[in-house]
ZAMARGU-4260 file (C-alpha; in steps of 0.2 Angstrom, whole numbers, plus 5000, padded with zeros to 4 digits):
<rodrens>
0) 5669/5150/4989 | 5672/5156/4969 | 5654/5150/4967 | 5643/5158/4983 | 5653/5175/4978
5) 5651/5174/4957 | 5633/5168/4959 | 5629/5178/4973 | 5625/5169/4985 | 5623/5172/5002
10) 5631/5158/5009 | 5636/5152/5028 | 5654/5149/5026 | 5669/5149/5038 | 5681/5159/5030
15) 5695/5170/5039 | 5683/5188/5041 | 5694/5204/5048 | 5685/5208/5064 | 5682/5224/5071
20) 5674/5219/5089 | 5665/5202/5083 | 5671/5189/5096 | 5679/5199/5107 | 5690/5204/5093
25) 5697/5216/5084 | 5712/5219/5070 | 5714/5203/5066 | 5707/5189/5052 | 5702/5174/5061
30) 5689/5161/5055 | 5671/5162/5058 | 5655/5160/5049 | 5652/5173/5039 | 5637/5175/5025
35) 5647/5175/5008 | 5639/5186/4991 | 5644/5193/4978 | 5651/5209/4990 | 5661/5197/4999
40) 5660/5196/5015 | 5642/5204/5015 | 5641/5198/5035 | 5649/5189/5050 | 5638/5179/5058
45) 5643/5179/5078 | 5637/5163/5086 | 5633/5165/5107 | 5647/5156/5117 | 5646/5151/5134
50) 5663/5153/5145 | 5672/5143/5142 | 5669/5143/5123 | 5675/5161/5123 | 5691/5156/5135
55) 5696/5146/5119 | 5692/5159/5106 | 5704/5171/5116 | 5716/5156/5117 | 5715/5154/5099
60) 5715/5171/5094 | 5733/5175/5106 | 5740/5159/5095 | 5736/5168/5076 | 5744/5185/5086
65) 5759/5177/5093 | 5763/5170/5078 | 5762/5184/5066 | 5772/5192/5078 | 5785/5178/5079
70) 5785/5182/5060 | 5788/5202/5059 | 5805/5197/5066 | 5808/5187/5052
</rodrens>
């Protein structure tokens, strides 16, 4: 990751990126493939997903949100 940023490699790397509608998710960080370069996350790559895959992503996002809500109570 460091090399991709420092050397502006524009590499596709899975990272936790802030989503604004990608994959149907907003206002959260979620692991997705991105193009990483000197500007940090330069592009979020939105892969085509079938209905089953979309449901799995949503279930995972729901679990992340639930964990965040639990952490807020600590």
